[in-house]
MARDOBA-120333 format. One record per residue: chain; residue number from 1; residue in three letters; x, y, z of N, C-alpha, C in turn. Coordinates in nm, 3 decimals. Example, Ala and Ser with C-alpha at 12.3 -4.5 7.8 and 13.67 -1.06 7.14 Angstrom:
REM MARDOBA-120333
R/ch/i/aa/n_xx/n_yy/n_zz/ca_xx/ca_yy/ca_zz/c_xx/c_yy/c_zz
R/A/1/ALA/1.319/-0.569/0.780/1.230/-0.450/0.780/1.320/-0.330/0.780;
R/A/2/SER/1.285/-0.225/0.708/1.367/-0.106/0.714/1.290/0.003/0.787;
END
This chain:
REM MARDOBA-120333
R/ch/i/aa/n_xx/n_yy/n_zz/ca_xx/ca_yy/ca_zz/c_xx/c_yy/c_zz
R/A/1/UNK/-1.262/1.197/-1.233/-1.171/1.197/-1.172/-1.073/1.097/-1.209;
R/A/2/UNK/-0.955/1.142/-1.184/-0.861/0.997/-1.233/-0.876/0.890/-1.256;
R/A/3/UNK/-0.825/0.769/-1.331/-0.839/0.608/-1.298/-0.751/0.587/-1.345;
R/A/4/UNK/-0.717/0.456/-1.236/-0.639/0.378/-1.332/-0.679/0.208/-1.364;
R/A/5/UNK/-0.578/0.206/-1.465/-0.639/0.073/-1.484/-0.560/-0.039/-1.465;
R/A/6/UNK/-0.628/-0.187/-1.501/-0.577/-0.287/-1.414/-0.397/-0.288/-1.474;
R/A/7/UNK/-0.372/-0.267/-1.574/-0.214/-0.265/-1.582/-0.097/-0.184/-1.562;
R/A/8/UNK/-0.220/-0.063/-1.426/-0.131/0.006/-1.400/-0.130/-0.019/-1.242;
R/A/9/UNK/-0.189/-0.161/-1.188/-0.213/-0.177/-1.069/-0.099/-0.226/-1.013;
R/A/10/UNK/-0.032/-0.168/-0.864/0.087/-0.238/-0.787/0.065/-0.214/-0.693;
R/A/11/UNK/0.150/-0.268/-0.592/0.155/-0.252/-0.458/0.141/-0.144/-0.447;
R/A/12/UNK/0.076/-0.065/-0.321/0.093/0.081/-0.251/-0.003/0.154/-0.368;
R/A/13/UNK/-0.046/0.158/-0.478/-0.149/0.217/-0.550/-0.277/0.266/-0.430;
R/A/14/UNK/-0.319/0.346/-0.475/-0.427/0.407/-0.347/-0.574/0.399/-0.494;
R/A/15/UNK/-0.698/0.393/-0.431/-0.786/0.388/-0.482/-0.916/0.397/-0.402;
R/A/16/UNK/-1.023/0.432/-0.484/-1.201/0.410/-0.431/-1.213/0.312/-0.464;
R/A/17/UNK/-1.262/0.284/-0.320/-1.420/0.149/-0.412/-1.535/0.166/-0.285;
R/A/18/UNK/-1.628/0.159/-0.321/-1.712/0.223/-0.235/-1.723/0.322/-0.148;
R/A/19/UNK/-1.650/0.427/-0.227/-1.659/0.561/-0.145/-1.557/0.563/-0.048;
R/A/20/UNK/-1.490/0.483/-0.044/-1.376/0.457/0.089/-1.269/0.450/-0.001;
R/A/21/UNK/-1.161/0.522/0.038/-1.031/0.491/-0.018/-0.930/0.401/0.092;
R/A/22/UNK/-0.876/0.282/-0.047/-0.791/0.145/-0.015/-0.635/0.137/-0.076;
R/A/23/UNK/-0.607/0.089/0.001/-0.429/0.091/-0.058/-0.452/-0.040/-0.100;
R/A/24/UNK/-0.359/-0.069/-0.250/-0.330/-0.247/-0.221/-0.188/-0.256/-0.170;
R/A/25/UNK/-0.259/-0.338/-0.128/-0.160/-0.459/-0.024/-0.041/-0.584/-0.123;
R/A/26/UNK/-0.116/-0.618/-0.203/-0.075/-0.676/-0.308/-0.149/-0.727/-0.436;
R/A/27/UNK/-0.077/-0.733/-0.539/-0.106/-0.728/-0.679/-0.073/-0.903/-0.786;
R/A/28/UNK/-0.186/-0.999/-0.793/-0.148/-1.027/-0.815/-0.203/-1.076/-0.974;
R/A/29/UNK/-0.123/-1.126/-1.097/-0.140/-1.108/-1.204/-0.145/-1.253/-1.266;
R/A/30/UNK/-0.303/-1.342/-1.319/-0.291/-1.460/-1.354/-0.342/-1.472/-1.524;
R/A/31/UNK/-0.310/-1.513/-1.555/-0.330/-1.562/-1.680/-0.345/-1.748/-1.741;
R/A/32/UNK/-0.503/-1.716/-1.724/-0.532/-1.898/-1.751/-0.491/-1.906/-1.847;
R/A/33/UNK/-0.530/-2.039/-1.875/-0.506/-2.110/-2.009/-0.606/-2.071/-2.122;
R/A/34/UNK/-0.706/-2.003/-2.098/-0.782/-1.902/-2.238/-0.846/-1.838/-2.115;
R/A/35/UNK/-0.952/-1.762/-2.220/-0.996/-1.651/-2.141/-0.922/-1.480/-2.149;
R/A/36/UNK/-0.983/-1.411/-2.016/-0.883/-1.310/-1.970/-0.815/-1.310/-1.904;
R/A/37/UNK/-0.689/-1.214/-1.887/-0.535/-1.195/-1.786/-0.651/-1.110/-1.645;
R/A/38/UNK/-0.668/-1.211/-1.525/-0.699/-1.155/-1.385/-0.619/-1.056/-1.326;
R/A/39/UNK/-0.659/-0.994/-1.262/-0.575/-0.925/-1.135/-0.618/-0.916/-1.026;
R/A/40/UNK/-0.527/-1.030/-0.887/-0.593/-1.098/-0.794/-0.537/-0.958/-0.728;
R/A/41/UNK/-0.618/-0.866/-0.653/-0.575/-0.768/-0.554/-0.632/-0.793/-0.404;
R/A/42/UNK/-0.527/-0.753/-0.276/-0.567/-0.721/-0.140/-0.568/-0.570/-0.128;
R/A/43/UNK/-0.611/-0.584/-0.064/-0.635/-0.411/-0.037/-0.684/-0.379/0.117;
R/A/44/UNK/-0.644/-0.251/0.185/-0.690/-0.275/0.279/-0.760/-0.075/0.285;
R/A/45/UNK/-0.847/-0.132/0.358/-0.910/0.053/0.374/-0.891/0.131/0.421;
R/A/46/UNK/-0.835/0.254/0.410/-0.731/0.352/0.482/-0.818/0.413/0.619;
R/A/47/UNK/-0.925/0.391/0.635/-1.023/0.421/0.690/-1.027/0.359/0.816;
R/A/48/UNK/-1.074/0.241/0.786/-1.114/0.162/0.882/-1.013/0.050/0.896;
R/A/49/UNK/-0.964/0.041/0.841/-0.845/-0.035/0.862/-0.894/-0.183/0.808;
R/A/50/UNK/-0.994/-0.227/0.730/-1.014/-0.394/0.709/-0.951/-0.423/0.592;
R/A/51/UNK/-0.985/-0.562/0.525/-0.902/-0.609/0.449/-1.034/-0.680/0.346;
R/A/52/UNK/-0.970/-0.639/0.214/-1.079/-0.670/0.154/-0.976/-0.715/0.004;
R/A/53/UNK/-1.113/-0.865/-0.055/-0.979/-0.880/-0.156/-1.122/-0.869/-0.295;
R/A/54/UNK/-1.012/-0.867/-0.394/-1.071/-0.829/-0.513/-1.008/-0.894/-0.675;
R/A/55/UNK/-1.125/-0.944/-0.770/-1.060/-0.999/-0.867/-1.118/-0.880/-0.956;
R/A/56/UNK/-1.025/-0.875/-1.033/-1.031/-0.733/-1.167/-0.998/-0.807/-1.289;
R/A/57/UNK/-1.073/-0.809/-1.439/-1.051/-0.894/-1.578/-0.934/-0.762/-1.640;
R/A/58/UNK/-0.903/-0.790/-1.701/-0.787/-0.648/-1.774/-0.859/-0.575/-1.847;
R/A/59/UNK/-0.816/-0.471/-1.845/-0.898/-0.367/-1.918/-0.979/-0.288/-1.797;
R/A/60/UNK/-1.012/-0.349/-1.674/-1.100/-0.263/-1.614/-0.998/-0.177/-1.529;
R/A/61/UNK/-1.097/-0.061/-1.490/-0.985/0.044/-1.379/-1.097/0.101/-1.312;
R/A/62/UNK/-1.067/0.151/-1.185/-1.077/0.184/-1.076/-1.033/0.379/-1.064;
R/A/63/UNK/-1.121/0.423/-1.037/-1.096/0.563/-0.918/-0.993/0.575/-0.857;
R/A/64/UNK/-0.886/0.625/-0.929/-0.771/0.694/-0.833/-0.801/0.788/-0.733;
R/A/65/UNK/-0.725/0.739/-0.604/-0.768/0.801/-0.442/-0.633/0.926/-0.449;
R/A/66/UNK/-0.716/1.016/-0.412/-0.633/1.174/-0.393/-0.586/1.141/-0.258;
R/A/67/UNK/-0.497/1.083/-0.231/-0.414/1.077/-0.118/-0.290/1.122/-0.078;
R/A/68/UNK/-0.242/1.226/-0.019/-0.129/1.283/0.058/-0.054/1.274/0.176;
R/A/69/UNK/0.089/1.264/0.155/0.098/1.265/0.313/0.198/1.411/0.345;
R/A/70/UNK/0.190/1.435/0.484/0.264/1.532/0.485/0.286/1.526/0.683;
R/A/71/UNK/0.368/1.672/0.662/0.392/1.696/0.873/0.278/1.729/0.921;
R/A/72/UNK/0.286/1.728/1.094/0.162/1.753/1.172/0.252/1.729/1.285;
R/A/73/UNK/0.206/1.831/1.360/0.256/1.837/1.493/0.105/1.844/1.568;
R/A/74/UNK/0.153/1.737/1.690/0.051/1.706/1.789/0.049/1.759/1.898;
R/A/75/UNK/-0.071/1.827/1.921/-0.055/1.979/2.042/-0.079/1.955/2.135;
R/A/76/UNK/-0.259/1.838/2.128/-0.296/1.791/2.288/-0.446/1.707/2.266;
R/A/77/UNK/-0.450/1.653/2.355/-0.566/1.601/2.333/-0.733/1.700/2.421;
R/A/78/UNK/-0.841/1.692/2.367/-0.955/1.726/2.404/-1.032/1.638/2.380;
R/A/79/UNK/-1.204/1.698/2.374/-1.307/1.619/2.432/-1.289/1.558/2.268;
R/A/80/UNK/-1.257/1.653/2.160/-1.302/1.578/2.035/-1.198/1.484/1.967;
R/A/81/UNK/-1.122/1.474/2.034/-1.018/1.386/2.006/-0.824/1.445/2.074;
R/A/82/UNK/-0.771/1.363/1.956/-0.655/1.438/1.932/-0.598/1.536/1.861;
R/A/83/UNK/-0.605/1.645/1.902/-0.567/1.737/1.746/-0.396/1.819/1.682;
R/A/84/UNK/-0.371/1.801/1.624/-0.329/1.797/1.537/-0.264/1.944/1.430;
R/A/85/UNK/-0.179/1.978/1.448/-0.125/2.121/1.340/-0.067/2.062/1.211;
R/A/86/UNK/-0.122/2.127/1.073/-0.080/2.108/0.952/0.055/2.145/0.982;
R/A/87/UNK/0.138/2.107/0.984/0.273/2.153/0.927/0.333/2.268/0.787;
R/A/88/UNK/0.235/2.273/0.724/0.258/2.353/0.567/0.111/2.439/0.603;
R/A/89/UNK/0.050/2.452/0.657/-0.100/2.537/0.636/-0.112/2.554/0.776;
R/A/90/UNK/-0.046/2.544/0.898/-0.085/2.535/1.049/-0.233/2.524/1.036;
R/A/91/UNK/-0.325/2.473/1.004/-0.457/2.449/1.029/-0.451/2.291/1.142;
R/A/92/UNK/-0.551/2.398/1.226/-0.553/2.243/1.353/-0.683/2.156/1.296;
R/A/93/UNK/-0.605/2.025/1.312/-0.769/1.936/1.329/-0.772/1.822/1.423;
R/A/94/UNK/-0.859/1.778/1.485/-0.847/1.672/1.508/-0.916/1.551/1.494;
R/A/95/UNK/-0.845/1.466/1.537/-0.825/1.315/1.492/-0.916/1.209/1.649;
R/A/96/UNK/-0.975/1.104/1.569/-1.048/1.074/1.708/-0.990/0.933/1.712;
R/A/97/UNK/-0.984/0.891/1.852/-0.935/0.790/1.881/-0.900/0.718/1.803;
R/A/98/UNK/-1.010/0.651/1.727/-1.020/0.540/1.623/-0.876/0.561/1.549;
R/A/99/UNK/-0.864/0.666/1.483/-0.837/0.667/1.387/-0.666/0.714/1.444;
R/A/100/UNK/-0.610/0.732/1.548/-0.496/0.706/1.602/-0.435/0.576/1.667;
R/A/101/UNK/-0.586/0.493/1.722/-0.553/0.321/1.744/-0.444/0.389/1.831;
R/A/102/UNK/-0.388/0.237/1.852/-0.318/0.230/1.948/-0.151/0.289/2.002;
R/A/103/UNK/-0.115/0.344/1.890/-0.045/0.482/1.924/-0.007/0.573/2.043;
R/A/104/UNK/-0.146/0.593/2.037/-0.236/0.692/2.117/-0.113/0.705/2.243;
R/A/105/UNK/-0.066/0.623/2.271/-0.019/0.619/2.388/0.153/0.648/2.383;
R/A/106/UNK/0.174/0.676/2.240/0.328/0.687/2.264/0.326/0.852/2.213;
R/A/107/UNK/0.216/0.895/2.223/0.234/1.050/2.168/0.304/1.148/2.286;
R/A/108/UNK/0.333/1.284/2.240/0.421/1.298/2.286/0.376/1.491/2.276;
R/A/109/UNK/0.371/1.571/2.312/0.356/1.743/2.347/0.445/1.774/2.188;
R/A/110/UNK/0.430/1.806/2.096/0.494/1.841/1.998/0.573/1.738/1.901;
R/A/111/UNK/0.518/1.626/1.906/0.595/1.575/1.840/0.543/1.592/1.657;
R/A/112/UNK/0.640/1.555/1.640/0.630/1.546/1.462/0.595/1.428/1.376;
R/A/113/UNK/0.444/1.437/1.311/0.391/1.255/1.291/0.382/1.270/1.127;
R/A/114/UNK/0.367/1.221/1.040/0.287/1.207/0.921/0.187/1.184/0.927;
R/A/115/UNK/0.113/1.242/0.840/-0.027/1.262/0.860/-0.031/1.211/0.717;
R/A/116/UNK/-0.181/1.138/0.690/-0.219/1.120/0.614/-0.379/1.171/0.530;
R/A/117/UNK/-0.312/1.200/0.441/-0.485/1.282/0.429/-0.598/1.232/0.284;
R/A/118/UNK/-0.701/1.218/0.291/-0.799/1.179/0.182/-0.898/1.332/0.109;
R/A/119/UNK/-0.820/1.323/-0.019/-0.914/1.454/-0.012/-0.897/1.596/0.103;
R/A/120/UNK/-0.823/1.631/0.137/-0.727/1.710/0.234/-0.833/1.680/0.362;
R/A/121/UNK/-0.868/1.588/0.344/-0.958/1.535/0.514/-0.846/1.462/0.577;
R/A/122/UNK/-0.801/1.491/0.717/-0.710/1.395/0.776/-0.777/1.254/0.821;
R/A/123/UNK/-0.702/1.128/0.744/-0.779/1.002/0.794/-0.697/0.879/0.890;
R/A/124/UNK/-0.571/0.964/0.909/-0.467/0.846/0.983/-0.319/0.942/1.012;
R/A/125/UNK/-0.251/0.905/1.100/-0.123/0.925/1.164/-0.034/0.883/1.159;
R/A/126/UNK/0.147/0.871/1.119/0.216/0.783/1.166/0.307/0.827/1.216;
R/A/127/UNK/0.343/0.772/1.387/0.453/0.834/1.450/0.579/0.825/1.377;
R/A/128/UNK/0.665/0.869/1.473/0.823/0.833/1.437/0.832/0.675/1.495;
R/A/129/UNK/0.945/0.591/1.438/0.976/0.491/1.427/0.971/0.440/1.584;
R/A/130/UNK/1.067/0.541/1.670/1.069/0.508/1.830/1.016/0.647/1.887;
R/A/131/UNK/1.013/0.603/2.028/1.019/0.745/2.108/1.045/0.696/2.205;
R/A/132/UNK/1.140/0.772/2.281/1.231/0.802/2.450/1.108/0.809/2.553;
R/A/133/UNK/1.082/0.758/2.665/0.976/0.752/2.741/1.028/0.721/2.867;
R/A/134/UNK/1.017/0.785/2.969/1.080/0.785/3.116/0.991/0.647/3.175;
R/A/135/UNK/1.043/0.553/3.242/0.963/0.488/3.352/0.873/0.554/3.428;
R/A/136/UNK/0.832/0.530/3.487/0.719/0.579/3.619/0.717/0.457/3.687;
R/A/137/UNK/0.706/0.334/3.686/0.735/0.244/3.791/0.717/0.131/3.709;
R/A/138/UNK/0.819/-0.025/3.791/0.814/-0.084/3.737/0.900/-0.182/3.905;
R/A/139/UNK/0.863/-0.314/3.920/0.871/-0.359/4.055/1.038/-0.402/4.044;
R/A/140/UNK/1.104/-0.376/4.135/1.231/-0.402/4.141/1.276/-0.576/4.086;
R/A/141/UNK/1.405/-0.542/4.018/1.501/-0.652/3.979/1.499/-0.776/4.097;
R/A/142/UNK/1.442/-0.900/4.076/1.499/-0.983/4.202/1.608/-1.095/4.182;
R/A/143/UNK/1.688/-1.063/4.282/1.810/-1.115/4.315/1.821/-1.256/4.243;
R/A/144/UNK/1.965/-1.245/4.161/1.930/-1.379/4.094/1.934/-1.380/3.967;
R/A/145/UNK/1.808/-1.327/3.906/1.712/-1.317/3.807/1.763/-1.233/3.674;
R/A/146/UNK/1.881/-1.229/3.659/1.897/-1.126/3.548/2.009/-1.195/3.444;
R/A/147/UNK/1.993/-1.303/3.492/2.021/-1.398/3.363/1.941/-1.456/3.228;
R/A/148/UNK/1.993/-1.417/3.074/1.852/-1.469/3.009/1.771/-1.378/2.976;
R/A/149/UNK/1.656/-1.404/2.914/1.591/-1.289/2.869/1.454/-1.254/2.903;
R/A/150/UNK/1.471/-1.198/3.097/1.337/-1.280/3.165/1.281/-1.094/3.154;
R/A/151/UNK/1.162/-1.041/3.125/1.109/-0.900/3.141/0.988/-0.933/3.239;
R/A/152/UNK/0.993/-0.776/3.257/0.843/-0.756/3.356/0.795/-0.639/3.324;
R/A/153/UNK/0.696/-0.617/3.395/0.617/-0.540/3.325/0.632/-0.363/3.389;
R/A/154/UNK/0.618/-0.269/3.284/0.671/-0.153/3.356/0.553/-0.026/3.279;
R/A/155/UNK/0.564/0.056/3.357/0.437/0.176/3.337/0.521/0.288/3.289;
R/A/156/UNK/0.511/0.347/3.135/0.580/0.449/3.089/0.513/0.576/3.149;
R/A/157/UNK/0.563/0.704/3.152/0.497/0.818/3.155/0.364/0.855/3.084;
R/A/158/UNK/0.324/0.798/2.998/0.196/0.819/2.932/0.119/0.718/2.994;
R/A/159/UNK/0.154/0.612/3.059/0.037/0.549/3.117/0.049/0.401/3.100;
R/A/160/UNK/0.065/0.384/2.957/0.109/0.243/2.835/0.196/0.144/2.911;
R/A/161/UNK/0.136/0.073/2.972/0.202/-0.053/3.000/0.317/-0.130/2.867;
R/A/162/UNK/0.466/-0.162/2.945/0.457/-0.205/2.857/0.580/-0.348/2.889;
R/A/163/UNK/0.650/-0.460/2.853/0.729/-0.518/2.858/0.856/-0.504/2.868;
R/A/164/UNK/0.966/-0.458/2.941/1.180/-0.445/2.994/1.213/-0.570/3.037;
R/A/165/UNK/1.330/-0.522/2.963/1.442/-0.636/3.083/1.456/-0.629/3.222;
R/A/166/UNK/1.486/-0.667/3.313/1.484/-0.730/3.425/1.550/-0.618/3.504;
R/A/167/UNK/1.679/-0.540/3.435/1.758/-0.474/3.481/1.705/-0.292/3.468;
R/A/168/UNK/1.625/-0.256/3.424/1.539/-0.181/3.411/1.481/-0.165/3.558;
R/A/169/UNK/1.492/0.005/3.568/1.449/0.050/3.720/1.369/0.190/3.681;
R/A/170/UNK/1.231/0.166/3.774/1.207/0.331/3.773/1.273/0.423/3.791;
R/A/171/UNK/1.267/0.521/3.659/1.341/0.646/3.676/1.385/0.626/3.539;
R/A/172/UNK/1.432/0.517/3.477/1.510/0.498/3.379/1.459/0.592/3.246;
R/A/173/UNK/1.529/0.609/3.114/1.448/0.637/3.017/1.487/0.509/2.904;
R/A/174/UNK/1.367/0.494/2.835/1.364/0.333/2.790/1.318/0.419/2.607;
R/A/175/UNK/1.412/0.353/2.529/1.377/0.371/2.369/1.258/0.314/2.330;
R/A/176/UNK/1.077/0.310/2.301/1.043/0.216/2.253/0.955/0.216/2.119;
R/A/177/UNK/0.930/0.131/2.046/0.885/0.127/1.889/0.734/0.145/1.905;
R/A/178/UNK/0.701/0.257/1.840/0.563/0.268/1.852/0.480/0.216/1.788;
R/A/179/UNK/0.508/0.112/1.655/0.447/0.062/1.566/0.411/-0.054/1.643;
R/A/180/UNK/0.504/-0.150/1.729/0.477/-0.256/1.832/0.471/-0.341/1.975;
R/A/181/UNK/0.502/-0.116/2.017/0.510/-0.115/2.135/0.625/-0.187/2.246;
R/A/182/UNK/0.757/-0.243/2.138/0.822/-0.322/2.275/0.916/-0.232/2.304;
R/A/183/UNK/1.042/-0.266/2.375/1.148/-0.206/2.422/1.206/-0.243/2.359;
R/A/184/UNK/1.287/-0.118/2.329/1.413/-0.110/2.231/1.550/-0.138/2.268;
R/A/185/UNK/1.575/0.009/2.375/1.678/-0.036/2.484/1.690/0.076/2.550;
R/A/186/UNK/1.765/0.052/2.670/1.802/0.157/2.767/1.859/0.323/2.694;
R/A/187/UNK/1.831/0.474/2.746/1.900/0.520/2.735/1.972/0.609/2.803;
R/A/188/UNK/2.060/0.611/2.844/2.138/0.720/2.924/2.158/0.867/2.888;
R/A/189/UNK/2.094/0.927/2.956/2.120/1.090/2.976/2.282/1.133/2.968;
END
């Protein structure tokens, strides 16, 4: 397997620690007054999402992780999880609800997502930045409560509850940020 030397450590590098793939989020070079230079690294486990801080001496090396990204199409949900199809090989595979995370409420049939693979095994998914969904239920706006940044709860077609401005009504189409779950704008048809 390929290795990455400490001098090549940088933000975004993918390495293997304790059998799991990690992405380097922060790499700090520290040169003490005497002794070897140090590399302080903050890393995120790409499977579990946990964070890890490690310090390495100059000259150390880590095994490089075989991470690739590819487009995948969301097909359906079944007992094994959320089923996606790789856009290049047309192979279908399920992702567990834990791997999809909070984004599951914004998945739409036939949506093209960015898939993350480790050793040709899917380990994560990234949805498009935003989706357009229909509001299935929200309380009507209270008269006189339309100025300012007043929000109210609304349920979208997937069953997820989001906060929307007071002027949004049942049946409206809204754009939602898939990363934060926040209302972006009302979409006119």
